[in-house]
C-alpha positions as CSV (number, residue, x, y, z in Angstrom):
1,M,-14.3,-10.7,-25.2
2,A,-12.9,-6.8,-26.2
3,A,-16.4,-5.5,-25.9
4,R,-16.9,-6.9,-22.7
5,R,-13.5,-5.5,-21.5
6,D,-14.1,-2.2,-22.6
7,R,-16.8,-2.0,-20.4
8,T,-14.5,-1.4,-17.8
9,H,-13.8,2.0,-18.9
10,Y,-16.9,3.3,-18.1
11,L,-16.6,2.0,-14.8
12,Y,-13.2,4.6,-13.9
13,L,-15.1,7.4,-16.1
14,A,-18.1,7.3,-13.3
15,V,-15.6,7.0,-10.5
16,I,-14.0,10.3,-12.0
17,A,-17.4,11.9,-12.5
18,A,-18.7,10.5,-8.6
19,V,-15.3,12.3,-7.3
20,V,-16.4,15.4,-9.0
21,L,-19.8,15.3,-7.5
22,G,-18.6,14.3,-4.2
23,I,-16.6,17.6,-4.2
24,A,-19.6,19.7,-5.2
25,V,-22.2,18.0,-2.5
26,G,-19.2,19.0,0.0
27,F,-19.1,22.5,-0.4
28,A,-23.0,22.8,-1.6
29,A,-24.9,21.0,1.8
30,P,-21.6,20.3,4.2
31,G,-24.0,18.4,6.8
32,V,-26.0,16.0,3.7
33,A,-22.4,15.6,2.9
34,V,-20.9,14.2,6.2
35,E,-23.8,11.8,6.7
36,L,-22.9,10.1,3.3
37,K,-19.2,8.9,4.9
38,P,-20.8,5.4,5.6
39,L,-20.9,4.9,1.8
40,G,-16.9,5.3,1.2
41,T,-16.3,3.0,5.0
42,G,-18.8,0.6,3.1
43,F,-17.0,-0.2,-0.1
44,V,-13.3,0.3,1.8
45,N,-14.5,-2.4,4.0
46,L,-15.5,-4.8,1.0
47,I,-12.2,-4.3,-0.6
48,K,-10.6,-5.2,2.9
49,M,-12.7,-8.1,2.8
50,M,-11.0,-9.7,-0.1
51,I,-7.3,-9.1,1.1
52,S,-6.8,-12.1,3.4
53,P,-7.9,-14.7,0.8
54,I,-6.1,-12.9,-1.6
55,I,-2.9,-12.6,0.0
56,F,-3.1,-16.2,1.2
57,C,-4.0,-17.6,-2.1
58,T,-1.1,-15.7,-3.9
59,I,1.5,-16.9,-1.4
60,V,0.6,-19.9,-0.9
61,L,0.5,-20.5,-4.7
62,G,3.7,-18.6,-5.1
63,V,5.8,-20.0,-2.4
64,G,4.3,-24.3,-3.0
65,S,5.7,-24.3,-6.8
66,V,8.8,-22.4,-5.8
67,R,11.7,-25.5,-6.5
68,K,13.9,-24.6,-3.3
69,A,13.2,-23.1,-0.4
70,A,16.2,-21.4,-0.1
71,K,14.9,-19.0,-3.2
72,V,12.0,-17.7,-0.9
73,G,14.1,-16.8,1.8
74,A,16.5,-14.8,-1.0
75,V,13.7,-12.6,-2.4
76,G,12.3,-11.8,1.0
77,G,15.7,-10.8,2.1
78,L,16.2,-9.0,-0.7
79,A,12.9,-7.3,-0.5
80,L,13.8,-6.2,3.5
81,G,16.9,-5.0,2.6
82,Y,15.5,-3.0,-0.5
83,F,12.4,-1.4,2.1
84,M,15.0,-0.7,4.7
85,V,17.3,1.3,3.0
86,M,14.2,3.4,0.6
87,S,12.4,4.4,4.2
88,T,15.9,5.7,4.9
89,V,16.4,7.5,2.1
90,A,12.6,8.7,2.4
91,L,13.1,9.9,5.8
92,A,16.1,11.9,4.7
93,I,14.4,13.9,2.2
94,G,11.6,14.7,4.5
95,L,13.7,16.0,6.6
96,L,15.7,18.3,4.3
97,V,12.4,19.6,2.7
98,G,10.7,20.1,6.3
99,N,14.1,22.0,7.8
100,L,13.7,24.4,4.4
101,L,10.1,25.1,4.5
102,E,10.1,25.5,8.4
103,P,5.9,24.6,7.5
104,G,4.8,25.6,11.1
105,A,6.0,28.7,11.5
106,G,3.5,31.3,12.6
107,L,0.8,29.0,13.4
108,H,-1.5,29.3,16.7
109,L,-2.9,26.2,18.6
110,T,-6.2,26.5,19.5
111,D,-8.4,24.4,22.1
112,A,-9.8,22.7,19.4
113,A,-7.0,21.4,17.6
114,R,-5.4,20.7,21.5
115,Q,-8.5,18.3,22.0
116,A,-8.1,16.7,18.8
117,G,-4.1,15.8,19.4
118,E,-5.2,14.4,22.9
119,K,-7.8,12.5,21.3
120,Q,-5.0,10.9,18.6
121,A,-2.7,10.4,20.8
122,S,-4.7,8.3,23.7
123,G,-4.2,4.5,23.0
124,A,-1.5,5.4,19.8
125,G,1.9,4.0,19.9
126,E,1.8,-0.1,19.7
127,G,6.0,-1.2,21.3
128,T,8.3,-3.3,19.0
129,V,7.5,-6.4,21.3
130,D,3.8,-5.9,21.0
131,F,4.2,-5.2,17.2
132,L,6.2,-8.9,17.0
133,L,4.1,-11.0,18.9
134,G,1.0,-9.1,16.7
135,V,2.4,-10.8,14.1
136,I,1.3,-14.2,14.8
137,P,-2.3,-14.9,15.0
138,K,-4.4,-16.9,17.8
139,T,-5.6,-19.2,15.1
140,M,-5.1,-20.2,12.2
141,V,-8.4,-19.0,10.9
142,S,-8.3,-15.7,13.1
143,A,-5.7,-14.9,10.5
144,F,-8.2,-14.3,8.0
145,T,-11.1,-13.0,10.1
146,E,-9.2,-10.5,11.5
147,G,-7.8,-8.8,8.6
148,E,-4.1,-8.6,9.4
149,V,-1.8,-8.8,6.9
150,L,0.8,-9.9,7.9
151,Q,-0.9,-12.5,10.5
152,T,-2.2,-14.0,7.2
153,L,1.2,-13.6,5.3
154,L,2.8,-15.7,8.3
155,V,-0.3,-18.4,7.7
156,A,0.3,-18.7,4.2
157,L,4.1,-19.0,4.3
158,L,3.9,-21.9,6.4
159,A,1.3,-23.4,4.4
160,G,3.0,-22.9,1.2
161,F,6.6,-24.2,2.8
162,A,4.4,-27.3,3.9
163,L,2.9,-28.0,0.3
164,Q,6.7,-27.1,-0.7
165,A,7.8,-30.5,1.5
166,M,4.9,-32.4,0.4
167,G,5.9,-32.5,-3.3
168,R,3.0,-34.6,-5.5
169,T,1.0,-35.2,-3.2
170,G,0.6,-31.4,-2.6
171,E,0.1,-30.8,-6.1
172,P,-3.9,-31.6,-6.0
173,V,-4.3,-29.0,-2.9
174,L,-2.1,-26.1,-5.1
175,R,-4.8,-26.7,-7.7
176,G,-7.2,-26.6,-5.5
177,I,-5.9,-23.0,-4.2
178,G,-5.9,-22.1,-7.6
179,H,-9.4,-22.3,-8.4
180,I,-10.1,-20.7,-5.0
181,Q,-7.5,-17.7,-6.2
182,R,-9.6,-17.2,-9.6
183,L,-13.0,-17.3,-7.4
184,V,-11.5,-14.7,-5.4
185,F,-10.8,-12.5,-8.0
186,R,-14.3,-12.8,-9.8
187,I,-15.6,-11.5,-6.6
188,L,-13.6,-8.8,-6.6
189,A,-14.3,-7.8,-10.1
190,M,-17.7,-7.4,-9.1
191,I,-17.1,-5.4,-6.1
192,M,-15.0,-3.0,-8.0
193,W,-18.3,-2.3,-9.6
194,V,-19.8,-0.4,-6.4
195,A,-16.5,2.0,-6.8
196,P,-18.3,5.1,-7.9
197,V,-20.3,5.2,-4.9
198,G,-17.5,4.5,-2.3
199,A,-15.5,7.1,-4.0
200,F,-18.8,9.8,-4.1
201,G,-19.3,9.1,-0.1
202,A,-15.4,9.6,1.4
203,I,-15.0,12.5,-0.9
204,A,-18.1,14.5,0.0
205,A,-17.7,13.6,3.4
206,V,-13.9,14.9,3.9
207,V,-14.9,18.2,1.9
208,G,-17.9,18.6,4.0
209,E,-16.1,18.1,7.1
210,T,-12.9,20.5,6.3
211,G,-14.5,23.0,3.8
212,L,-12.3,25.6,2.2
213,D,-11.3,27.7,5.0
214,A,-9.5,24.9,7.1
215,L,-7.3,24.4,4.4
216,K,-6.3,27.9,3.4
217,S,-3.5,28.3,6.2
218,L,-1.9,24.9,5.7
219,A,-1.3,25.0,2.4
220,V,2.5,25.4,2.8
221,I,2.7,22.0,4.4
222,M,0.1,20.1,2.3
223,I,1.8,21.4,-0.9
224,G,5.4,20.7,0.3
225,F,4.2,17.4,0.9
226,Y,2.7,16.9,-2.3
227,I,5.8,18.4,-4.2
228,T,8.1,15.9,-2.0
229,C,6.4,13.0,-2.8
230,A,6.4,13.7,-6.3
231,L,9.8,14.4,-6.8
232,F,11.1,11.0,-4.2
233,V,8.5,9.0,-6.7
234,F,10.0,11.0,-10.4
235,V,13.6,11.2,-9.6
236,V,14.9,8.7,-6.9
237,L,12.2,5.6,-8.1
238,G,11.8,6.6,-11.3
239,A,16.0,6.5,-11.9
240,L,16.6,3.4,-9.8
241,L,13.9,2.0,-12.3
242,R,15.4,3.3,-15.4
243,V,18.9,2.2,-14.1
244,V,18.4,-1.5,-12.6
245,A,15.2,-2.5,-14.9
246,G,15.5,-0.7,-18.0
247,V,11.7,0.7,-17.4
248,N,10.6,3.9,-17.6
249,I,8.4,5.4,-14.1
250,L,5.8,6.8,-16.4
251,A,4.8,3.8,-18.5
252,L,4.5,1.7,-15.3
253,L,2.7,4.5,-13.5
254,K,0.6,4.6,-16.6
255,Y,-0.1,0.6,-16.4
256,L,-1.3,1.2,-12.6
257,G,-3.5,4.4,-13.6
258,R,-7.0,2.8,-12.6
259,E,-5.3,1.9,-9.1
260,F,-4.3,5.3,-8.5
261,L,-7.7,6.7,-9.1
262,L,-9.0,4.0,-6.8
263,I,-6.6,5.0,-3.9
264,L,-7.1,8.8,-4.6
265,S,-11.0,8.2,-4.2
266,T,-10.9,6.0,-0.8
267,S,-7.2,7.5,0.6
268,S,-6.4,4.0,1.4
269,S,-3.5,2.1,-0.8
270,E,-5.1,-1.0,0.9
271,S,-8.3,-1.0,-1.5
272,A,-5.5,-1.4,-4.3
273,L,-3.7,-4.5,-3.1
274,P,-5.1,-6.9,-4.7
275,R,-5.3,-5.4,-8.3
276,L,-1.4,-4.6,-7.6
277,I,-0.7,-8.7,-7.3
278,A,-3.0,-9.3,-10.7
279,K,-1.4,-6.4,-12.3
280,M,2.3,-7.4,-11.4
281,E,1.7,-11.1,-12.0
282,H,0.2,-9.8,-15.8
283,L,3.1,-7.7,-16.2
284,G,5.8,-10.5,-16.2
285,V,6.8,-10.8,-12.8
286,S,7.1,-14.4,-11.2
287,K,4.3,-15.6,-8.5
288,P,6.9,-15.9,-5.5
289,V,8.2,-12.5,-6.3
290,V,5.2,-10.9,-6.2
291,G,3.6,-13.3,-3.6
292,I,6.5,-12.1,-1.1
293,T,7.3,-8.7,-2.1
294,V,3.7,-7.1,-2.6
295,P,2.4,-8.0,1.1
296,T,5.3,-7.4,3.1
297,G,6.2,-4.2,1.0
298,Y,2.3,-3.1,2.3
299,S,3.7,-3.4,6.1
300,F,7.5,-2.6,5.5
301,N,7.9,-0.2,2.3
302,L,6.4,3.1,3.7
303,D,7.8,5.5,1.5
304,G,5.3,8.1,1.7
305,T,4.4,7.8,5.5
306,A,8.6,8.2,6.2
307,I,8.5,11.6,4.4
308,Y,4.8,12.4,6.1
309,L,5.7,11.7,9.7
310,T,9.4,13.6,8.9
311,M,7.5,16.6,8.0
312,A,4.6,16.3,10.0
313,S,6.8,16.3,13.0
314,L,8.7,19.3,12.0
315,F,6.0,21.0,11.4
316,V,4.2,20.4,14.8
317,A,7.0,21.2,16.5
318,E,7.3,24.5,14.5
319,A,4.0,25.5,15.1
320,M,4.4,24.6,18.8
321,G,7.6,27.0,19.1
322,N,9.8,24.6,19.9
323,P,11.4,23.1,17.1
324,L,13.5,19.9,17.3
325,S,17.1,19.5,17.2
326,V,18.9,17.6,14.5
327,G,19.2,14.8,16.9
328,E,16.1,14.7,18.7
329,Q,14.7,14.5,14.7
330,I,16.6,11.4,14.0
331,S,16.0,9.7,17.0
332,L,12.1,10.5,17.1
333,L,11.6,9.9,13.6
334,V,13.6,6.5,13.2
335,F,11.1,5.3,15.9
336,M,8.1,6.0,14.4
337,I,9.3,4.2,11.3
338,I,9.9,1.2,13.4
339,A,6.0,2.1,15.0
340,S,4.1,2.5,12.0
341,K,4.6,-0.9,10.4
342,G,1.7,-2.7,9.2
343,A,-0.2,1.2,9.2
344,A,0.9,2.1,5.4
345,G,-3.0,1.0,3.8
346,V,-5.1,2.0,6.6
347,T,-6.5,5.9,6.4
348,G,-5.4,7.6,9.5
349,A,-2.8,5.3,10.6
350,G,-0.2,7.9,9.9
351,L,-1.8,10.7,12.3
352,A,-2.0,8.2,15.1
353,T,1.5,7.0,14.6
354,L,2.3,10.8,14.8
355,A,1.1,11.2,18.0
356,G,1.7,8.3,19.4
357,G,5.9,9.0,18.4
358,L,5.4,12.9,20.1
359,Q,3.7,11.3,22.9
360,S,6.6,8.9,23.7
361,H,9.6,11.4,22.8
362,R,7.9,14.7,23.4
363,P,4.7,14.7,24.9
364,E,4.7,18.6,25.2
365,L,4.1,18.4,21.4
366,V,1.4,15.9,21.4
367,D,-1.4,18.8,21.7
368,G,0.5,20.5,18.5
369,V,-1.0,17.1,16.4
370,G,-4.5,18.8,16.0
371,L,-3.2,21.1,13.9
372,I,-2.9,19.0,11.0
373,V,-6.2,16.8,11.5
374,G,-8.0,18.9,9.2
375,I,-6.0,18.3,6.2
376,D,-4.6,14.6,7.4
377,R,-7.2,13.3,5.2
378,F,-5.5,15.0,1.8
379,M,-1.9,14.1,2.9
380,S,-3.2,10.6,3.2
381,E,-3.9,10.8,-0.3
382,A,-0.2,11.5,-1.4
383,R,0.8,9.3,1.3
384,A,-1.3,6.6,0.2
385,L,-0.5,7.0,-3.4
386,T,3.5,7.2,-2.4
387,N,3.4,3.7,-0.7
388,F,1.8,2.4,-3.6
389,A,4.3,3.7,-6.2
390,G,6.9,2.3,-4.0
391,N,5.7,-1.2,-4.0
392,A,5.1,-1.3,-7.3
393,V,8.8,-0.5,-8.3
394,A,10.0,-2.7,-5.6
395,T,8.2,-5.5,-7.2
396,V,10.0,-5.0,-10.5
397,L,13.5,-4.2,-9.0
398,V,13.5,-7.4,-7.3
399,G,12.1,-9.4,-9.8
400,T,14.9,-7.9,-11.8
401,W,17.3,-8.8,-9.3
402,T,16.6,-12.3,-8.6
403,K,16.1,-12.5,-12.8
404,E,12.6,-13.6,-12.1
405,I,10.9,-11.4,-14.4
406,D,10.3,-11.6,-18.3
407,R,11.2,-8.3,-19.8
408,G,9.9,-9.7,-23.2
409,R,6.7,-9.5,-21.5
410,V,7.0,-6.3,-19.6
411,A,7.9,-4.4,-22.7
412,E,4.7,-6.0,-24.3
413,V,2.6,-5.3,-21.6
414,L,3.8,-1.3,-20.9
415,A,3.3,-0.7,-24.6
416,G,-0.2,-1.8,-24.5
417,R,0.1,-4.8,-26.7
418,V,-0.8,-7.4,-23.8
419,P,-3.9,-5.7,-22.1
420,F,-4.5,-6.5,-18.4
421,D,-7.8,-8.4,-18.4
422,E,-10.4,-6.6,-16.1
423,R,-13.2,-8.8,-16.3
424,T,-11.4,-11.7,-13.9
425,L,-8.2,-9.3,-12.6
426,V,-6.5,-12.7,-14.0
427,D,-5.4,-14.5,-16.7
428,D,-7.9,-16.8,-17.4
429,H,-6.2,-18.1,-20.4
430,A,-2.8,-18.9,-19.5
431,P,-1.6,-22.3,-19.6
432,A,-1.6,-24.1,-16.4
433,P,1.8,-25.2,-14.8
434,Q,2.5,-28.7,-15.8
435,P,4.7,-30.3,-13.1
436,A,8.3,-30.7,-14.1
437,A,10.2,-34.0,-13.7
438,P,12.9,-33.9,-11.0
439,E,16.0,-32.2,-12.1
440,A,18.4,-33.0,-9.2
441,E,18.4,-35.8,-6.2
442,D,17.6,-33.1,-3.6
443,E,14.4,-31.6,-4.9
444,A,11.6,-33.2,-4.0
445,P,9.7,-34.8,-6.7
446,G,6.8,-32.4,-8.2
447,Q,8.5,-29.3,-7.1
448,R,9.0,-26.7,-9.7
449,E,9.8,-23.3,-10.7
450,P,7.4,-20.9,-10.7
451,A,5.7,-20.1,-14.2
452,K,6.3,-16.8,-15.8
453,V,2.9,-15.2,-15.9
């Protein structure tokens, strides 16, 4: 078994080699490199294909096995409250650093950049009502076929509550969904072996498109953004994780190292969502907490996107010679945080949100979005990495606050004594949860506490 599991180390070494090779090809043959973009797109699409069934199975199993429906509401409410607070903190940090750096000063807008900004603004900017109505799928099946995370989340919650109310009669359905979940994770493990090809195509294309010269004049905003994201993760999230859960942020990030590598090569945190669900359960957080916090966080916990939108808005205003006042900064960026929900895992969605926000508040600044089109892909990587780290930390924190985490298990896993099973992305040897006897008259037969993974 150990030998088979160790084979996955070669997979991620191959991803690193593919990234290096992609960069080399991008510089040596830009024209050829750009044509390789479908390789990266195809791999990300394969991952996205698996997200809806994974979220559905995880949430249904988590919610369906909870004893009381109120517990699900408590976890969801706590998670949303935390997401709102942390998005506000990220927003404030981005504003502070952006005002200190004044990264757009001295740049000039070209006709090509103006046209790129107009292109991003067209069709961007979804209203709050449209967003809320968009959560409701046309049919229960369309939630899976259209790949909408929030629609899948809604259907899964309804199915989970229904199975919860069915009591013992719903247990065969839960067991069947459990088997489907294992099948889905096994398929995902097979797809992961294509990661080096996807990483090579994605990196080669972006280097071939932008080149080196396009990045030099924009180094200030890029470096400033990366440093800001790093400070937010290691200082803000790290301190919170240590104080609340007693967990070292470096140990947690090391545990998720392969997921960060996957995100870095695809620029999409969505590519690592299924693995985050599996790894958080393996870490010792209960299924309901993982099943609710992780998918919800991918739409509402946008720490990296918040920092990006604040700094990019200030950058565009400075570059256009029309700086934003403090009041304008706050109103514009609060709007952007609301408008960006659901865009956390999608490459380039932050750029469209930025253009849409400027179009609705300061139309004269939209042309300036074209200034950062060339580097948005590189900033998208930091954005995705920060969003992913924020969701991992949030899952541990919510599990701690709700007492739905096995602290002993966490210590063992982070110390490397309980390795994650890379072959299946789920622990095939964990004992199946057994139905618990009813403990009170107000509990439906067969409903039970979630098993600690």
